[in-house]
DOFI-990797 format. One record per residue: residue in one letter; x, y, z of N, C-alpha, C, O in turn. Coordinates in pm, whole numbers, plus 50000, padded with zeros to 5 digits. Atoms other than C-alpha are relative to their C-alpha. Example, Ala and Ser with C-alpha at 12.3 -4.5 7.8 and 13.67 -1.06 7.14 Angstrom:
A500894988150000512304955050780500905012050000501945011850066/S499184988149994513674989450714499235010950073499745022050090/
//
This chain:
X500984994850093446122538046394498794990749985497864993949910/X501135009250014443782508646432498725006350055497625002950012/X501174993849939441482530146642499255008749900498035010049911/X500644991450099440772553446348498974992549918497894997849891/X500935008250076439112525646152498774996550084497654996350034/X501115003449909437002516046453499055011950015497835010250022/X500834988049989435782551946484499095001449879497915004749891/X500794998850122434652552146124498864989849996497744993149958/X501055010250001432752519646158498935003250105497745001050082/X500974996149896431132531746482499135011649955497935011849982/X500774988650051430082564346317498974995349898497814999549902/X500915005150101428562545746024498864992350065497704993550025/X501005007749928426742522446261499005009150070497795006750065/X500864990549928425402551446469499105007649904497935010149933/X500784992850100424272569946158498874991349946497754996049928/X501005009450048422432539246032498884998350103497704997850068/X500965001649891420732535046370499115012450013497915011350037/X500754987549991419682571846376498995001149886497875005849907/X500914999650115418142569046029498834990450021497704993549985/X501065009749973416192538346134499015005550103497815003150093/X500864994249896414852556946438499125011049942497975012649984/X500784989450062413712586146222498904994449912497835000449900/X500975005950093411892563245981498774994450072497714993150012/X501105005749924409712548646258498945010750026499255021250083/X501054990049978406352566846266499645000850149499554990650218/X500374998049860405412581746600498494998650014497745001649922/X501425001949974402072573946756499405013250047499975020050133/X500644987449961399692603346786499374998450139499154987250186/X500565000149865398212612747122498624993550003498294986550099/X501345005950002394702602547019500054984949983499314977650049/X499915014550020395712568246894500614993350123500244982150158/X499415005249878397822563247205498934998750108498884988750179/X501085000249901394832571747424499014988749969498564981850060/X500925010750039392582548047226500594986450034499894977750086/X499355012749972395112519947259500024997150150499804985850192/X500015001749854395382525647634498624996050051498504987550138/X501375003449960391592524647669499654985749962499024978550040/X500275013750044391382492447468500734990050089500174979950129/X499235008849913394142476547676499354999050138499284988250196/X500644999949869392392486947997498714991849998498424984550093/X501245007650012389092472247876500294985049995499594977050058/X499625014150009390782439347788500414994850137500004983850177/X499565004349867392432437548130498834998950097498784989750178/X501185000849914389122445048305499204987349971498744980550063/X500735012350038387442416948109500704987650053500054978450103/X499235011449949390232392848201499834998650150499634987650202/X500135000149855390012402648566498614995350042498474987650137/X501375004049969386222398448568499834985049978499224978150060/X500095014350031386502364248406500724991750107500214981350150/X499235007149898389132353548659499244999750132499224989550200/X500784999549877386952365048951498804990749992498454984250091/X501155009050017383962345948808500444985550013499744977550076/X499495013649989386062314448774500324996550145500064985550192/X499655002049860387312318649129498734998150085498704989550174/X501275001249927383752323549259499334986749971498774980450062/X500605012850037382512292949069500764988650064500164978850109/X499165010449939385402272249198499784999650151499704988950210/X500244999149856384832284349554498644994750037498494988350142/X501355005049975381112276449533499904985149982499104978650049/X500035014550025381772241449402500654992450114500264981150143/X499295006749891384112232949689499194999750129499394990950212/X500754999249873381662242849963498964989750013498264989150114/
//
């Protein structure tokens, strides 16, 4: 009968986890798109900066 107690604790744990998942607000499609655009812009800036550093380093060595 030890398994019966384990089932109850697992059910309670799963129920608690499901409630926590429901409480989390979902991101709307527009905010998701905005975030993606911002992330892409940041990555482009980083890439541009890295290329400039590489070009400056390459020019200094020659």
